[in-house]
N, CA, C and O atoms as a GROMACS GRO file, in nm:
protein
  584
    1MET      N    1  16.005 -12.152   1.454
    1MET     CA    2  15.934 -12.272   1.413
    1MET      C    3  15.920 -12.364   1.534
    1MET      O    4  16.015 -12.386   1.609
    2ASN      N    5  15.801 -12.415   1.552
    2ASN     CA    6  15.781 -12.500   1.669
    2ASN      C    7  15.803 -12.647   1.632
    2ASN      O    8  15.825 -12.681   1.516
    3ARG      N    9  15.798 -12.730   1.733
    3ARG     CA   10  15.828 -12.872   1.716
    3ARG      C   11  15.725 -12.940   1.629
    3ARG      O   12  15.763 -13.029   1.552
    4ALA      N   13  15.601 -12.908   1.636
    4ALA     CA   14  15.495 -12.971   1.556
    4ALA      C   15  15.516 -12.946   1.409
    4ALA      O   16  15.497 -13.036   1.327
    5GLN      N   17  15.554 -12.826   1.373
    5GLN     CA   18  15.580 -12.796   1.233
    5GLN      C   19  15.705 -12.869   1.185
    5GLN      O   20  15.710 -12.916   1.071
    6ASP      N   21  15.805 -12.879   1.270
    6ASP     CA   22  15.929 -12.947   1.234
    6ASP      C   23  15.903 -13.096   1.208
    6ASP      O   24  15.959 -13.153   1.115
    7ARG      N   25  15.816 -13.160   1.294
    7ARG     CA   26  15.784 -13.301   1.275
    7ARG      C   27  15.702 -13.323   1.149
    7ARG      O   28  15.725 -13.420   1.077
    8SER      N   29  15.609 -13.236   1.122
    8SER     CA   30  15.526 -13.256   1.002
    8SER      C   31  15.609 -13.239   0.876
    8SER      O   32  15.586 -13.309   0.777
    9ARG      N   33  15.704 -13.149   0.878
    9ARG     CA   34  15.791 -13.132   0.762
    9ARG      C   35  15.880 -13.255   0.742
    9ARG      O   36  15.905 -13.295   0.628
   10ALA      N   37  15.928 -13.314   0.848
   10ALA     CA   38  16.012 -13.434   0.841
   10ALA      C   39  15.931 -13.552   0.788
   10ALA      O   40  15.984 -13.635   0.714
   11ARG      N   41  15.803 -13.559   0.826
   11ARG     CA   42  15.718 -13.667   0.775
   11ARG      C   43  15.691 -13.652   0.626
   11ARG      O   44  15.680 -13.752   0.556
   12ASP      N   45  15.678 -13.531   0.577
   12ASP     CA   46  15.652 -13.508   0.434
   12ASP      C   47  15.769 -13.556   0.348
   12ASP      O   48  15.749 -13.593   0.232
   13GLU      N   49  15.889 -13.556   0.400
   13GLU     CA   50  16.006 -13.594   0.323
   13GLU      C   51  16.042 -13.741   0.341
   13GLU      O   52  16.133 -13.791   0.274
   14GLN      N   53  15.973 -13.811   0.427
   14GLN     CA   54  16.004 -13.951   0.448
   14GLN      C   55  15.971 -14.031   0.322
   14GLN      O   56  15.865 -14.013   0.263
   15GLY      N   57  16.063 -14.119   0.281
   15GLY     CA   58  16.040 -14.206   0.167
   15GLY      C   59  16.087 -14.147   0.035
   15GLY      O   60  16.087 -14.217  -0.067
   16SER      N   61  16.128 -14.021   0.032
   16SER     CA   62  16.171 -13.963  -0.095
   16SER      C   63  16.302 -14.026  -0.142
   16SER      O   64  16.322 -14.044  -0.262
   17ALA      N   65  16.390 -14.061  -0.051
   17ALA     CA   66  16.514 -14.128  -0.090
   17ALA      C   67  16.485 -14.268  -0.142
   17ALA      O   68  16.554 -14.317  -0.232
   18THR      N   69  16.386 -14.333  -0.086
   18THR     CA   70  16.349 -14.468  -0.130
   18THR      C   71  16.300 -14.466  -0.274
   18THR      O   72  16.337 -14.551  -0.355
   19ILE      N   73  16.219 -14.369  -0.307
   19ILE     CA   74  16.168 -14.356  -0.444
   19ILE      C   75  16.284 -14.330  -0.540
   19ILE      O   76  16.288 -14.387  -0.649
   20PHE      N   77  16.377 -14.245  -0.500
   20PHE     CA   78  16.493 -14.216  -0.584
   20PHE      C   79  16.577 -14.343  -0.607
   20PHE      O   80  16.620 -14.370  -0.719
   21VAL      N   81  16.601 -14.419  -0.501
   21VAL     CA   82  16.683 -14.540  -0.510
   21VAL      C   83  16.613 -14.644  -0.599
   21VAL      O   84  16.678 -14.708  -0.682
   22ILE      N   85  16.483 -14.660  -0.583
   22ILE     CA   86  16.410 -14.756  -0.666
   22ILE      C   87  16.414 -14.714  -0.813
   22ILE      O   88  16.437 -14.797  -0.900
   23GLY      N   89  16.392 -14.587  -0.839
   23GLY     CA   90  16.399 -14.538  -0.978
   23GLY      C   91  16.536 -14.557  -1.038
   23GLY      O   92  16.549 -14.600  -1.153
   24PHE      N   93  16.639 -14.526  -0.961
   24PHE     CA   94  16.775 -14.541  -1.008
   24PHE      C   95  16.809 -14.688  -1.034
   24PHE      O   96  16.877 -14.720  -1.131
   25ALA      N   97  16.761 -14.778  -0.948
   25ALA     CA   98  16.784 -14.922  -0.966
   25ALA      C   99  16.717 -14.972  -1.094
   25ALA      O  100  16.775 -15.054  -1.166
   26ILE      N  101  16.597 -14.923  -1.124
   26ILE     CA  102  16.528 -14.964  -1.247
   26ILE      C  103  16.607 -14.917  -1.369
   26ILE      O  104  16.624 -14.992  -1.465
   27VAL      N  105  16.656 -14.794  -1.365
   27VAL     CA  106  16.734 -14.741  -1.477
   27VAL      C  107  16.863 -14.823  -1.496
   27VAL      O  108  16.899 -14.856  -1.609
   28LEU      N  109  16.931 -14.856  -1.388
   28LEU     CA  110  17.052 -14.939  -1.398
   28LEU      C  111  17.021 -15.079  -1.450
   28LEU      O  112  17.098 -15.134  -1.528
   29PHE      N  113  16.909 -15.135  -1.407
   29PHE     CA  114  16.866 -15.266  -1.455
   29PHE      C  115  16.841 -15.262  -1.606
   29PHE      O  116  16.882 -15.353  -1.678
   30LEU      N  117  16.774 -15.158  -1.654
   30LEU     CA  118  16.750 -15.145  -1.798
   30LEU      C  119  16.879 -15.126  -1.877
   30LEU      O  120  16.894 -15.182  -1.986
   31CYS      N  121  16.970 -15.048  -1.823
   31CYS     CA  122  17.099 -15.029  -1.890
   31CYS      C  123  17.178 -15.160  -1.898
   31CYS      O  124  17.239 -15.191  -2.000
   32ALA      N  125  17.177 -15.235  -1.789
   32ALA     CA  126  17.245 -15.365  -1.789
   32ALA      C  127  17.180 -15.458  -1.892
   32ALA      O  128  17.249 -15.531  -1.962
   33GLY      N  129  17.048 -15.454  -1.901
   33GLY     CA  130  16.977 -15.535  -1.998
   33GLY      C  131  17.014 -15.497  -2.140
   33GLY      O  132  17.034 -15.584  -2.225
   34LEU      N  133  17.024 -15.367  -2.168
   34LEU     CA  134  17.063 -15.325  -2.303
   34LEU      C  135  17.205 -15.369  -2.336
   34LEU      O  136  17.232 -15.412  -2.448
   35VAL      N  137  17.294 -15.360  -2.240
   35VAL     CA  138  17.433 -15.400  -2.266
   35VAL      C  139  17.443 -15.551  -2.287
   35VAL      O  140  17.502 -15.597  -2.384
   36ILE      N  141  17.385 -15.628  -2.196
   36ILE     CA  142  17.398 -15.774  -2.205
   36ILE      C  143  17.316 -15.830  -2.320
   36ILE      O  144  17.370 -15.899  -2.406
   37ASP      N  145  17.186 -15.800  -2.323
   37ASP     CA  146  17.100 -15.855  -2.428
   37ASP      C  147  17.134 -15.796  -2.565
   37ASP      O  148  17.127 -15.866  -2.666
   38GLY      N  149  17.170 -15.668  -2.568
   38GLY     CA  150  17.210 -15.607  -2.696
   38GLY      C  151  17.338 -15.669  -2.750
   38GLY      O  152  17.351 -15.691  -2.870
   39GLY      N  153  17.432 -15.696  -2.660
   39GLY     CA  154  17.557 -15.762  -2.702
   39GLY      C  155  17.532 -15.901  -2.754
   39GLY      O  156  17.594 -15.945  -2.851
   40MET      N  157  17.439 -15.972  -2.690
   40MET     CA  158  17.406 -16.106  -2.737
   40MET      C  159  17.336 -16.101  -2.874
   40MET      O  160  17.356 -16.189  -2.957
   41ALA      N  161  17.255 -15.997  -2.897
   41ALA     CA  162  17.188 -15.982  -3.026
   41ALA      C  163  17.291 -15.953  -3.135
   41ALA      O  164  17.280 -16.006  -3.246
   42ILE      N  165  17.388 -15.870  -3.105
   42ILE     CA  166  17.495 -15.842  -3.204
   42ILE      C  167  17.573 -15.969  -3.234
   42ILE      O  168  17.604 -15.997  -3.350
   43ASN      N  169  17.604 -16.045  -3.132
   43ASN     CA  170  17.677 -16.172  -3.152
   43ASN      C  171  17.595 -16.269  -3.238
   43ASN      O  172  17.650 -16.334  -3.327
   44LYS      N  173  17.465 -16.277  -3.211
   44LYS     CA  174  17.378 -16.366  -3.289
   44LYS      C  175  17.372 -16.321  -3.435
   44LYS      O  176  17.372 -16.404  -3.526
   45ARG      N  177  17.367 -16.188  -3.457
   45ARG     CA  178  17.363 -16.136  -3.593
   45ARG      C  179  17.492 -16.171  -3.669
   45ARG      O  180  17.488 -16.203  -3.788
   46MET      N  181  17.604 -16.166  -3.600
   46MET     CA  182  17.731 -16.202  -3.664
   46MET      C  183  17.733 -16.351  -3.699
   46MET      O  184  17.784 -16.389  -3.804
   47ARG      N  185  17.677 -16.435  -3.611
   47ARG     CA  186  17.675 -16.578  -3.639
   47ARG      C  187  17.586 -16.610  -3.758
   47ARG      O  188  17.625 -16.692  -3.842
   48ILE      N  189  17.468 -16.548  -3.769
   48ILE     CA  190  17.382 -16.581  -3.882
   48ILE      C  191  17.436 -16.518  -4.010
   48ILE      O  192  17.409 -16.568  -4.119
   49ALA      N  193  17.512 -16.408  -3.999
   49ALA     CA  194  17.578 -16.353  -4.118
   49ALA      C  195  17.684 -16.450  -4.169
   49ALA      O  196  17.698 -16.469  -4.290
   50ASP      N  197  17.758 -16.512  -4.078
   50ASP     CA  198  17.855 -16.615  -4.118
   50ASP      C  199  17.784 -16.733  -4.183
   50ASP      O  200  17.831 -16.785  -4.283
   51ASP      N  201  17.672 -16.774  -4.125
   51ASP     CA  202  17.596 -16.886  -4.182
   51ASP      C  203  17.546 -16.852  -4.322
   51ASP      O  204  17.551 -16.936  -4.412
   52ALA      N  205  17.496 -16.730  -4.341
   52ALA     CA  206  17.444 -16.689  -4.472
   52ALA      C  207  17.558 -16.683  -4.575
   52ALA      O  208  17.540 -16.726  -4.688
   53GLU      N  209  17.673 -16.630  -4.535
   53GLU     CA  210  17.787 -16.624  -4.628
   53GLU      C  211  17.833 -16.762  -4.671
   53GLU      O  212  17.857 -16.787  -4.789
   54GLN      N  213  17.845 -16.852  -4.574
   54GLN     CA  214  17.890 -16.986  -4.607
   54GLN      C  215  17.788 -17.059  -4.695
   54GLN      O  216  17.826 -17.130  -4.788
   55ALA      N  217  17.659 -17.042  -4.665
   55ALA     CA  218  17.555 -17.106  -4.745
   55ALA      C  219  17.558 -17.051  -4.889
   55ALA      O  220  17.540 -17.127  -4.984
   56ALA      N  221  17.580 -16.923  -4.905
   56ALA     CA  222  17.588 -16.865  -5.039
   56ALA      C  223  17.710 -16.920  -5.114
   56ALA      O  224  17.702 -16.946  -5.234
   57ARG      N  225  17.822 -16.937  -5.043
   57ARG     CA  226  17.940 -16.997  -5.107
   57ARG      C  227  17.914 -17.141  -5.151
   57ARG      O  228  17.956 -17.182  -5.258
   58ILE      N  229  17.844 -17.215  -5.066
   58ILE     CA  230  17.811 -17.353  -5.102
   58ILE      C  231  17.724 -17.355  -5.227
   58ILE      O  232  17.744 -17.438  -5.315
   59GLY      N  233  17.628 -17.263  -5.234
   59GLY     CA  234  17.541 -17.255  -5.351
   59GLY      C  235  17.620 -17.217  -5.476
   59GLY      O  236  17.599 -17.274  -5.583
   60ALA      N  237  17.710 -17.120  -5.464
   60ALA     CA  238  17.789 -17.076  -5.578
   60ALA      C  239  17.888 -17.182  -5.624
   60ALA      O  240  17.933 -17.181  -5.739
   61ASP      N  241  17.922 -17.274  -5.535
   61ASP     CA  242  18.013 -17.384  -5.568
   61ASP      C  243  17.941 -17.499  -5.638
   61ASP      O  244  18.006 -17.593  -5.684
   62SER      N  245  17.810 -17.493  -5.648
   62SER     CA  246  17.731 -17.601  -5.706
   62SER      C  247  17.715 -17.580  -5.856
   62SER      O  248  17.607 -17.547  -5.904
   63ILE      N  249  17.824 -17.600  -5.929
   63ILE     CA  250  17.821 -17.575  -6.073
   63ILE      C  251  17.764 -17.694  -6.149
   63ILE      O  252  17.766 -17.807  -6.101
   64ASP      N  253  17.713 -17.666  -6.266
   64ASP     CA  254  17.661 -17.771  -6.355
   64ASP      C  255  17.780 -17.836  -6.424
   64ASP      O  256  17.833 -17.783  -6.522
   65VAL      N  257  17.821 -17.951  -6.372
   65VAL     CA  258  17.942 -18.017  -6.419
   65VAL      C  259  17.929 -18.063  -6.564
   65VAL      O  260  18.024 -18.048  -6.641
   66GLU      N  261  17.816 -18.118  -6.602
   66GLU     CA  262  17.798 -18.166  -6.740
   66GLU      C  263  17.809 -18.052  -6.839
   66GLU      O  264  17.874 -18.066  -6.943
   67LEU      N  265  17.747 -17.940  -6.809
   67LEU     CA  266  17.755 -17.823  -6.898
   67LEU      C  267  17.898 -17.772  -6.906
   67LEU      O  268  17.944 -17.731  -7.012
   68PHE      N  269  17.968 -17.774  -6.795
   68PHE     CA  270  18.106 -17.728  -6.794
   68PHE      C  271  18.194 -17.818  -6.879
   68PHE      O  272  18.282 -17.769  -6.950
   69ARG      N  273  18.173 -17.949  -6.873
   69ARG     CA  274  18.254 -18.043  -6.950
   69ARG      C  275  18.232 -18.029  -7.099
   69ARG      O  276  18.325 -18.045  -7.178
   70THR      N  277  18.110 -17.998  -7.138
   70THR     CA  278  18.080 -17.987  -7.283
   70THR      C  279  18.108 -17.849  -7.339
   70THR      O  280  18.153 -17.838  -7.454
   71THR      N  281  18.083 -17.743  -7.262
   71THR     CA  282  18.098 -17.607  -7.318
   71THR      C  283  18.202 -17.524  -7.248
   71THR      O  284  18.234 -17.415  -7.296
   72GLU      N  285  18.259 -17.571  -7.136
   72GLU     CA  286  18.354 -17.497  -7.053
   72GLU      C  287  18.295 -17.366  -7.000
   72GLU      O  288  18.369 -17.271  -6.974
   73GLN      N  289  18.164 -17.362  -6.983
   73GLN     CA  290  18.098 -17.246  -6.920
   73GLN      C  291  18.072 -17.281  -6.775
   73GLN      O  292  18.021 -17.388  -6.742
   74LEU      N  293  18.109 -17.188  -6.689
   74LEU     CA  294  18.089 -17.207  -6.546
   74LEU      C  295  17.952 -17.151  -6.509
   74LEU      O  296  17.933 -17.029  -6.500
   75VAL      N  297  17.856 -17.241  -6.488
   75VAL     CA  298  17.718 -17.202  -6.459
   75VAL      C  299  17.671 -17.278  -6.335
   75VAL      O  300  17.696 -17.398  -6.321
   76ILE      N  301  17.602 -17.208  -6.246
   76ILE     CA  302  17.549 -17.271  -6.125
   76ILE      C  303  17.426 -17.353  -6.162
   76ILE      O  304  17.343 -17.309  -6.242
   77SER      N  305  17.414 -17.471  -6.102
   77SER     CA  306  17.292 -17.550  -6.114
   77SER      C  307  17.201 -17.508  -6.001
   77SER      O  308  17.225 -17.548  -5.887
   78PRO      N  309  17.096 -17.429  -6.027
   78PRO     CA  310  17.011 -17.377  -5.918
   78PRO      C  311  16.950 -17.487  -5.831
   78PRO      O  312  16.941 -17.471  -5.709
   79GLN      N  313  16.908 -17.598  -5.892
   79GLN     CA  314  16.847 -17.706  -5.813
   79GLN      C  315  16.949 -17.767  -5.719
   79GLN      O  316  16.919 -17.788  -5.602
   80LEU      N  317  17.068 -17.796  -5.767
   80LEU     CA  318  17.173 -17.854  -5.684
   80LEU      C  319  17.214 -17.755  -5.575
   80LEU      O  320  17.236 -17.794  -5.460
   81ALA      N  321  17.224 -17.628  -5.611
   81ALA     CA  322  17.264 -17.526  -5.514
   81ALA      C  323  17.164 -17.517  -5.400
   81ALA      O  324  17.203 -17.515  -5.283
   82GLU      N  325  17.038 -17.511  -5.432
   82GLU     CA  326  16.936 -17.499  -5.328
   82GLU      C  327  16.928 -17.625  -5.242
   82GLU      O  328  16.900 -17.618  -5.122
   83GLN      N  329  16.953 -17.741  -5.305
   83GLN     CA  330  16.954 -17.867  -5.230
   83GLN      C  331  17.071 -17.868  -5.131
   83GLN      O  332  17.054 -17.907  -5.016
   84ARG      N  333  17.187 -17.826  -5.176
   84ARG     CA  334  17.306 -17.825  -5.088
   84ARG      C  335  17.290 -17.720  -4.978
   84ARG      O  336  17.330 -17.743  -4.864
   85ILE      N  337  17.233 -17.605  -5.011
   85ILE     CA  338  17.211 -17.501  -4.910
   85ILE      C  339  17.114 -17.552  -4.804
   85ILE      O  340  17.134 -17.530  -4.685
   86ALA      N  341  17.008 -17.619  -4.848
   86ALA     CA  342  16.909 -17.673  -4.753
   86ALA      C  343  16.974 -17.772  -4.657
   86ALA      O  344  16.945 -17.770  -4.538
   87GLY      N  345  17.061 -17.856  -4.707
   87GLY     CA  346  17.132 -17.951  -4.622
   87GLY      C  347  17.222 -17.882  -4.521
   87GLY      O  348  17.228 -17.920  -4.404
   88TYR      N  349  17.293 -17.780  -4.569
   88TYR     CA  350  17.384 -17.704  -4.482
   88TYR      C  351  17.306 -17.634  -4.372
   88TYR      O  352  17.343 -17.639  -4.254
   89MET      N  353  17.197 -17.567  -4.410
   89MET     CA  354  17.119 -17.493  -4.311
   89MET      C  355  17.051 -17.588  -4.211
   89MET      O  356  17.035 -17.554  -4.094
   90ALA      N  357  17.012 -17.705  -4.256
   90ALA     CA  358  16.954 -17.804  -4.164
   90ALA      C  359  17.059 -17.852  -4.064
   90ALA      O  360  17.028 -17.874  -3.947
   91ASP      N  361  17.185 -17.869  -4.110
   91ASP     CA  362  17.293 -17.908  -4.020
   91ASP      C  363  17.317 -17.803  -3.911
   91ASP      O  364  17.360 -17.835  -3.801
   92LEU      N  365  17.289 -17.676  -3.944
   92LEU     CA  366  17.308 -17.567  -3.848
   92LEU      C  367  17.183 -17.539  -3.764
   92LEU      O  368  17.179 -17.443  -3.687
   93ASP      N  369  17.082 -17.624  -3.780
   93ASP     CA  370  16.956 -17.611  -3.706
   93ASP      C  371  16.879 -17.482  -3.740
   93ASP      O  372  16.815 -17.422  -3.654
   94HIS      N  373  16.887 -17.441  -3.866
   94HIS     CA  374  16.802 -17.331  -3.914
   94HIS      C  375  16.684 -17.394  -3.987
   94HIS      O  376  16.702 -17.449  -4.095
   95PRO      N  377  16.562 -17.387  -3.930
   95PRO     CA  378  16.448 -17.446  -3.998
   95PRO      C  379  16.418 -17.374  -4.130
   95PRO      O  380  16.466 -17.263  -4.153
   96ALA      N  381  16.340 -17.437  -4.214
   96ALA     CA  382  16.313 -17.385  -4.348
   96ALA      C  383  16.251 -17.246  -4.346
   96ALA      O  384  16.273 -17.170  -4.441
   97GLY      N  385  16.177 -17.210  -4.246
   97GLY     CA  386  16.114 -17.078  -4.242
   97GLY      C  387  16.208 -16.965  -4.204
   97GLY      O  388  16.172 -16.848  -4.216
   98GLN      N  389  16.328 -16.997  -4.157
   98GLN     CA  390  16.422 -16.894  -4.112
   98GLN      C  391  16.517 -16.848  -4.222
   98GLN      O  392  16.590 -16.751  -4.202
   99TRP      N  393  16.519 -16.912  -4.335
   99TRP     CA  394  16.613 -16.873  -4.439
   99TRP      C  395  16.548 -16.884  -4.575
   99TRP      O  396  16.446 -16.951  -4.593
  100ASN      N  397  16.608 -16.815  -4.671
  100ASN     CA  398  16.560 -16.816  -4.808
  100ASN      C  399  16.681 -16.811  -4.900
  100ASN      O  400  16.774 -16.734  -4.876
  101ALA      N  401  16.681 -16.892  -5.005
  101ALA     CA  402  16.791 -16.894  -5.101
  101ALA      C  403  16.735 -16.868  -5.241
  101ALA      O  404  16.637 -16.929  -5.283
  102ASN      N  405  16.799 -16.777  -5.311
  102ASN     CA  406  16.765 -16.749  -5.451
  102ASN      C  407  16.891 -16.772  -5.534
  102ASN      O  408  16.984 -16.691  -5.531
  103CYS      N  409  16.894 -16.880  -5.607
  103CYS     CA  410  17.012 -16.913  -5.686
  103CYS      C  411  16.975 -16.908  -5.834
  103CYS      O  412  16.876 -16.968  -5.878
  104GLY      N  413  17.056 -16.837  -5.908
  104GLY     CA  414  17.045 -16.834  -6.053
  104GLY      C  415  17.165 -16.901  -6.113
  104GLY      O  416  17.238 -16.972  -6.044
  105GLU      N  417  17.186 -16.880  -6.241
  105GLU     CA  418  17.302 -16.944  -6.308
  105GLU      C  419  17.433 -16.872  -6.278
  105GLU      O  420  17.540 -16.929  -6.299
  106GLN      N  421  17.427 -16.748  -6.231
  106GLN     CA  422  17.549 -16.670  -6.210
  106GLN      C  423  17.580 -16.636  -6.063
  106GLN      O  424  17.694 -16.605  -6.030
  107GLN      N  425  17.478 -16.643  -5.976
  107GLN     CA  426  17.503 -16.610  -5.836
  107GLN      C  427  17.399 -16.675  -5.745
  107GLN      O  428  17.292 -16.718  -5.790
  108CYS      N  429  17.434 -16.681  -5.619
  108CYS     CA  430  17.343 -16.732  -5.515
  108CYS      C  431  17.332 -16.626  -5.407
  108CYS      O  432  17.432 -16.569  -5.362
  109GLU      N  433  17.208 -16.600  -5.366
  109GLU     CA  434  17.182 -16.507  -5.255
  109GLU      C  435  17.107 -16.583  -5.146
  109GLU      O  436  17.009 -16.654  -5.173
  110VAL      N  437  17.154 -16.568  -5.024
  110VAL     CA  438  17.093 -16.635  -4.910
  110VAL      C  439  17.059 -16.530  -4.804
  110VAL      O  440  17.141 -16.445  -4.769
  111GLN      N  441  16.935 -16.537  -4.754
  111GLN     CA  442  16.891 -16.449  -4.646
  111GLN      C  443  16.852 -16.536  -4.526
  111GLN      O  444  16.783 -16.637  -4.541
  112VAL      N  445  16.897 -16.494  -4.409
  112VAL     CA  446  16.868 -16.567  -4.286
  112VAL      C  447  16.808 -16.468  -4.185
  112VAL      O  448  16.856 -16.355  -4.172
  113GLN      N  449  16.705 -16.512  -4.115
  113GLN     CA  450  16.647 -16.430  -4.009
  113GLN      C  451  16.621 -16.517  -3.887
  113GLN      O  452  16.592 -16.636  -3.898
  114ASP      N  453  16.632 -16.455  -3.772
  114ASP     CA  454  16.613 -16.527  -3.647
  114ASP      C  455  16.578 -16.424  -3.540
  114ASP      O  456  16.568 -16.304  -3.569
  115THR      N  457  16.561 -16.469  -3.419
  115THR     CA  458  16.534 -16.381  -3.306
  115THR      C  459  16.634 -16.412  -3.198
  115THR      O  460  16.656 -16.527  -3.162
  116SER      N  461  16.695 -16.307  -3.145
  116SER     CA  462  16.788 -16.324  -3.033
  116SER      C  463  16.710 -16.318  -2.904
  116SER      O  464  16.635 -16.224  -2.879
  117LYS      N  465  16.728 -16.419  -2.823
  117LYS     CA  466  16.656 -16.425  -2.695
  117LYS      C  467  16.715 -16.324  -2.598
  117LYS      O  468  16.837 -16.318  -2.580
  118ALA      N  469  16.628 -16.247  -2.537
  118ALA     CA  470  16.670 -16.151  -2.435
  118ALA      C  471  16.652 -16.216  -2.299
  118ALA      O  472  16.549 -16.278  -2.273
  119TYR      N  473  16.750 -16.203  -2.214
  119TYR     CA  474  16.742 -16.263  -2.081
  119TYR      C  475  16.692 -16.162  -1.978
  119TYR      O  476  16.601 -16.191  -1.900
  120ILE      N  477  16.751 -16.045  -1.977
  120ILE     CA  478  16.711 -15.945  -1.879
  120ILE      C  479  16.588 -15.868  -1.929
  120ILE      O  480  16.491 -15.850  -1.855
  121LEU      N  481  16.592 -15.823  -2.051
  121LEU     CA  482  16.484 -15.741  -2.106
  121LEU      C  483  16.360 -15.822  -2.141
  121LEU      O  484  16.257 -15.765  -2.176
  122SER      N  485  16.369 -15.955  -2.132
  122SER     CA  486  16.249 -16.036  -2.157
  122SER      C  487  16.142 -16.010  -2.051
  122SER      O  488  16.024 -16.036  -2.074
  123LEU      N  489  16.183 -15.959  -1.937
  123LEU     CA  490  16.085 -15.922  -1.833
  123LEU      C  491  15.993 -15.810  -1.882
  123LEU      O  492  15.881 -15.796  -1.833
  124PHE      N  493  16.042 -15.731  -1.979
  124PHE     CA  494  15.965 -15.621  -2.034
  124PHE      C  495  15.910 -15.655  -2.172
  124PHE      O  496  15.855 -15.568  -2.240
  125GLY      N  497  15.924 -15.782  -2.215
  125GLY     CA  498  15.870 -15.825  -2.343
  125GLY      C  499  15.954 -15.784  -2.463
  125GLY      O  500  15.901 -15.776  -2.574
  126VAL      N  501  16.081 -15.757  -2.445
  126VAL     CA  502  16.169 -15.713  -2.553
  126VAL      C  503  16.234 -15.832  -2.619
  126VAL      O  504  16.285 -15.921  -2.551
  127THR      N  505  16.232 -15.835  -2.753
  127THR     CA  506  16.307 -15.934  -2.831
  127THR      C  507  16.384 -15.860  -2.939
  127THR      O  508  16.347 -15.748  -2.976
  128PHE      N  509  16.487 -15.920  -2.989
  128PHE     CA  510  16.569 -15.858  -3.092
  128PHE      C  511  16.566 -15.943  -3.218
  128PHE      O  512  16.627 -16.050  -3.222
  129PRO      N  513  16.496 -15.898  -3.324
  129PRO     CA  514  16.502 -15.970  -3.450
  129PRO      C  515  16.637 -15.944  -3.516
  129PRO      O  516  16.686 -15.831  -3.515
  130VAL      N  517  16.697 -16.048  -3.573
  130VAL     CA  518  16.826 -16.034  -3.641
  130VAL      C  519  16.812 -16.091  -3.783
  130VAL      O  520  16.747 -16.193  -3.804
  131ARG      N  521  16.875 -16.022  -3.877
  131ARG     CA  522  16.870 -16.064  -4.017
  131ARG      C  523  17.009 -16.046  -4.080
  131ARG      O  524  17.087 -15.959  -4.040
  132ALA      N  525  17.036 -16.130  -4.179
  132ALA     CA  526  17.160 -16.117  -4.255
  132ALA      C  527  17.139 -16.175  -4.393
  132ALA      O  528  17.056 -16.264  -4.412
  133SER      N  529  17.215 -16.125  -4.489
  133SER     CA  530  17.208 -16.181  -4.624
  133SER      C  531  17.348 -16.181  -4.684
  133SER      O  532  17.435 -16.104  -4.642
  134ALA      N  533  17.367 -16.266  -4.782
  134ALA     CA  534  17.498 -16.276  -4.849
  134ALA      C  535  17.476 -16.321  -4.993
  134ALA      O  536  17.381 -16.393  -5.024
  135VAL      N  537  17.566 -16.277  -5.080
  135VAL     CA  538  17.563 -16.312  -5.222
  135VAL      C  539  17.700 -16.369  -5.255
  135VAL      O  540  17.803 -16.317  -5.211
  136ALA      N  541  17.701 -16.476  -5.335
  136ALA     CA  542  17.827 -16.536  -5.378
  136ALA      C  543  17.816 -16.572  -5.526
  136ALA      O  544  17.708 -16.603  -5.577
  137VAL      N  545  17.931 -16.568  -5.592
  137VAL     CA  546  17.940 -16.606  -5.734
  137VAL      C  547  18.045 -16.715  -5.747
  137VAL      O  548  18.132 -16.727  -5.661
  138PRO      N  549  18.038 -16.794  -5.853
  138PRO     CA  550  18.142 -16.899  -5.871
  138PRO      C  551  18.280 -16.836  -5.885
  138PRO      O  552  18.294 -16.728  -5.943
  139ASP      N  553  18.379 -16.903  -5.832
  139ASP     CA  554  18.516 -16.855  -5.840
  139ASP      C  555  18.578 -16.906  -5.970
  139ASP      O  556  18.604 -17.025  -5.986
  140THR      N  557  18.602 -16.812  -6.061
  140THR     CA  558  18.661 -16.846  -6.190
  140THR      C  559  18.810 -16.822  -6.195
  140THR      O  560  18.875 -16.855  -6.293
  141GLY      N  561  18.864 -16.764  -6.088
  141GLY     CA  562  19.004 -16.728  -6.089
  141GLY      C  563  19.028 -16.592  -6.149
  141GLY      O  564  19.141 -16.543  -6.147
  142GLN      N  565  18.926 -16.529  -6.202
  142GLN     CA  566  18.935 -16.394  -6.259
  142GLN      C  567  18.888 -16.293  -6.155
  142GLN      O  568  18.805 -16.326  -6.071
  143PRO      N  569  18.940 -16.170  -6.161
  143PRO     CA  570  18.891 -16.067  -6.068
  143PRO      C  571  18.743 -16.036  -6.095
  143PRO      O  572  18.698 -16.034  -6.210
  144VAL      N  573  18.669 -16.012  -5.988
  144VAL     CA  574  18.528 -15.979  -5.998
  144VAL      C  575  18.514 -15.827  -5.997
  144VAL      O  576  18.570 -15.759  -5.910
  145ALA      N  577  18.439 -15.774  -6.093
  145ALA     CA  578  18.417 -15.630  -6.100
  145ALA      C  579  18.327 -15.587  -5.983
  145ALA      O  580  18.233 -15.658  -5.948
  146PRO      N  581  18.357 -15.471  -5.924
  146PRO     CA  582  18.276 -15.424  -5.809
  146PRO      C  583  18.135 -15.390  -5.847
  146PRO      O  584  18.056 -15.350  -5.761
   0.00000   0.00000   0.00000
């Protein structure tokens, strides 16, 4: 093999390590984004699940006192429950469009949805929607059937 062929072969391979390093860096960047932003999304989902559970408990605690005094029946006042839930969710900075409460006379169900902000993956337009729901019933002191 002569020198001219040796030089041309060396030129053909120039930059191949650079392409590998750039590709590997992008893959590592994406993995870091999944770990960091994904962890933050899981944390956000746990927080809104806690908010939904507490809001449902507040709703289930909103019993109709007058009916209870006259008949000793433990019944939720749906209007009072939804009013109290709205106040609680407003205190937590959840706007009205992010949550929904369905309260009847026997139980309250609260659903919360939000979006977890991505810091690294936002460069690629990735967002993580998070949702949670909870159901609560008034505490009568009796065991609740599964």
